[in-house]
Structures are given as C-alpha cells and as structure tokens.
C-alpha positions as CSV (number, residue, x, y, z in Angstrom):
1,A,-11.1,-15.2,-10.6
2,I,-11.0,-12.6,-7.6
3,L,-8.2,-10.5,-9.3
4,A,-9.9,-10.4,-12.2
5,Q,-13.4,-9.4,-10.8
6,A,-11.7,-6.5,-8.8
7,S,-11.3,-2.7,-9.7
8,C,-9.3,-0.1,-8.2
9,C,-10.7,3.1,-6.6
10,F,-7.2,4.9,-6.6
11,S,-7.6,7.3,-8.9
12,A,-4.0,7.6,-10.2
13,C,-4.0,3.5,-11.1
14,P,-3.0,3.0,-14.4
15,P,-6.0,0.5,-16.2
16,V,-3.6,-2.7,-15.9
17,S,-3.6,-2.1,-12.4
18,R,-7.5,-2.0,-12.1
19,Q,-7.6,-5.8,-13.4
20,L,-4.6,-6.6,-10.3
21,V,-6.0,-5.0,-7.4
22,V,-8.5,-6.7,-5.1
23,G,-12.1,-5.3,-4.2
24,A,-13.3,-1.9,-4.5
25,M,-13.5,-0.3,-1.4
26,G,-15.1,3.7,-1.8
27,C,-11.9,5.7,-1.3
28,T,-11.2,8.7,-2.7
29,S,-8.0,10.3,-4.3
30,S,-7.1,12.6,-1.6
31,K,-3.7,11.7,-0.3
32,T,-5.3,12.1,3.4
33,S,-8.4,10.4,2.9
34,V,-9.3,6.9,4.7
35,Q,-12.4,5.5,4.0
36,A,-13.5,1.6,4.5
37,K,-15.8,-0.6,4.1
38,P,-18.8,-0.6,6.7
39,G,-17.9,-2.5,9.3
40,L,-18.1,-6.2,10.1
41,P,-20.0,-7.9,12.3
42,P,-18.2,-8.8,15.6
43,G,-16.1,-12.0,14.8
44,G,-16.2,-11.2,11.3
45,A,-13.2,-10.9,9.2
46,P,-10.6,-8.2,9.2
47,Q,-12.2,-4.8,7.9
48,E,-10.7,-4.2,4.6
49,R,-9.3,-0.7,3.8
50,E,-7.2,1.5,1.2
51,L,-5.4,4.3,2.3
52,F,-2.5,6.6,1.3
53,V,0.7,6.3,3.3
54,D,3.5,9.0,3.1
55,M,7.2,8.2,3.4
56,S,10.4,10.1,3.2
57,K,14.1,9.1,3.2
58,R,16.5,11.1,4.6
59,T,18.3,11.4,1.2
60,Q,17.4,9.6,-2.0
61,R,19.7,6.9,-2.0
62,D,18.7,5.8,1.6
63,D,17.1,2.4,2.0
64,L,13.6,2.2,3.2
65,G,14.1,-0.3,5.8
66,M,11.2,-2.9,4.6
67,K,11.2,-6.4,3.2
68,V,8.8,-7.0,0.2
69,L,7.3,-10.0,-1.8
70,H,6.2,-9.3,-5.4
71,R,3.3,-10.3,-6.2
72,S,0.7,-10.2,-9.0
73,G,2.0,-6.5,-9.9
74,M,1.8,-5.6,-6.1
75,M,4.3,-5.7,-3.2
76,V,3.4,-7.4,0.0
77,V,5.4,-6.0,3.2
78,S,6.7,-8.7,4.8
79,E,9.1,-6.9,7.2
80,I,9.6,-3.6,8.1
81,Y,13.2,-3.2,10.1
82,P,14.1,-1.0,13.1
83,G,16.0,2.1,12.0
84,G,14.7,2.4,8.2
85,A,12.9,5.0,6.6
86,V,9.7,3.0,7.0
87,Q,9.6,2.9,10.9
88,A,11.0,6.7,11.0
89,S,7.8,7.7,8.8
90,N,5.7,5.6,10.7
91,E,6.3,7.1,14.1
92,A,6.1,10.6,12.5
93,N,2.6,9.4,10.8
94,A,1.7,8.1,14.0
95,R,2.6,11.2,16.0
96,A,0.3,13.4,13.4
97,G,-2.4,11.1,13.4
98,K,-1.7,9.8,9.8
99,A,-1.7,6.6,8.1
100,H,1.2,4.1,8.6
101,L,2.5,1.1,7.1
102,E,2.1,-2.3,8.4
103,V,3.4,-5.9,7.7
104,N,1.1,-7.4,5.3
105,D,-0.3,-4.5,3.7
106,L,-0.2,-4.8,0.1
107,I,1.0,-1.6,-1.8
108,V,-0.5,-1.0,-5.1
109,M,0.4,1.9,-6.1
110,V,3.9,4.3,-5.5
111,N,3.7,8.2,-6.2
112,G,1.1,7.4,-9.1
113,V,3.0,4.0,-10.7
114,G,1.0,1.2,-10.0
115,G,0.3,-2.4,-12.0
116,D,3.7,-3.4,-12.2
117,D,5.4,-4.5,-8.8
118,A,9.0,-3.8,-10.5
119,A,8.3,-0.3,-11.5
120,M,6.8,0.5,-7.9
121,A,10.2,-0.8,-6.5
122,R,11.8,1.5,-9.0
123,E,10.3,4.4,-8.1
124,C,10.7,3.7,-4.1
125,R,14.7,3.7,-5.0
126,R,14.4,6.7,-7.4
127,S,12.6,9.1,-4.9
128,Q,13.0,11.0,-1.5
129,H,9.4,11.5,-0.7
130,L,6.9,8.9,-1.5
131,T,3.2,8.3,-1.3
132,L,2.1,4.9,-1.5
133,G,-1.3,3.4,-2.1
134,V,-1.5,0.7,0.2
135,R,-4.5,-2.0,0.8
136,R,-4.8,-3.3,3.8
137,G,-6.7,-6.2,5.3
138,S,-8.1,-7.7,2.0
139,L,-5.7,-10.9,1.2
140,S,-2.6,-12.4,2.8
141,A,0.7,-13.1,1.0
142,K,-0.1,-16.5,0.9
143,E,-3.3,-16.1,-0.9
144,L,-2.2,-14.0,-4.0
145,P,-0.5,-16.0,-6.6
C-alpha cells in the first residue's frame, strides 16, 4: 500500500521505479543537491531525505566493500566493511562536506538505473565511478517486503 502510493523525485528514475520508491521529498536532479522535508517535532520520527552519493572504486573490478539486501527493486545497505571503496569514498566525501552512504540507507538508483535491484547491482559491478540515489530515514529493511 505505501509503496504503490509513492512517487520518485529523482528525475532519472525510470517509470517503473516511481511505483517502488517510498515518499516524495522535493529533491532536485542536481548531483550535489540535498533537500529534506521540513523538520519534525521534537521526539518525532527520523527525518526522511533523498540525496545523491558519489562513490569511486580504485579500479573497475574492485569490490565496493558493502553488503546490501535486495528489497522491492531497491538495495538496503546492511553493512559497510572497513577498507572498502565505500568506506574510502565516505571518508573523502566527509572531508569535502558531501553526502556519504550509511547503514540502512535505501539505494534506489545507481548511475541513472533504478527500479530493478539486479540491474543496479550489475551497474555497481560494471562501473568505476558511481552516483547513488539514496533515500535515508524512510523505512527500515524490516518494513520492506
């Protein structure tokens, strides 16, 4: 029910992903834009955000160093391993004041590929530079089918 009512604000999402993504949050298609819903009252639920996270692997064949769960056309980050490309990119992004990937983030798009978790995983393996469309704070992995 929740997933069927949702729409996607990532402009590069294919139409099928618009039915799978949870909540519209007013973000733009700019890779550096991070916008969120207005703040919640004190003690409220975590704030939902959509953002873009840039990642780089040293070589195309390198592993990202994260474990994901495949859910409803999305990937849920369940672990980030020390020494992997995700950790290195997260550290570089933090130094530059850019968005980074966190455990429980929902990856809804990889380099413009969305709505198909298997296709997004292939894109992660295939590419050396990745731009991830991420939803944070919306649903936990336990709440997804």
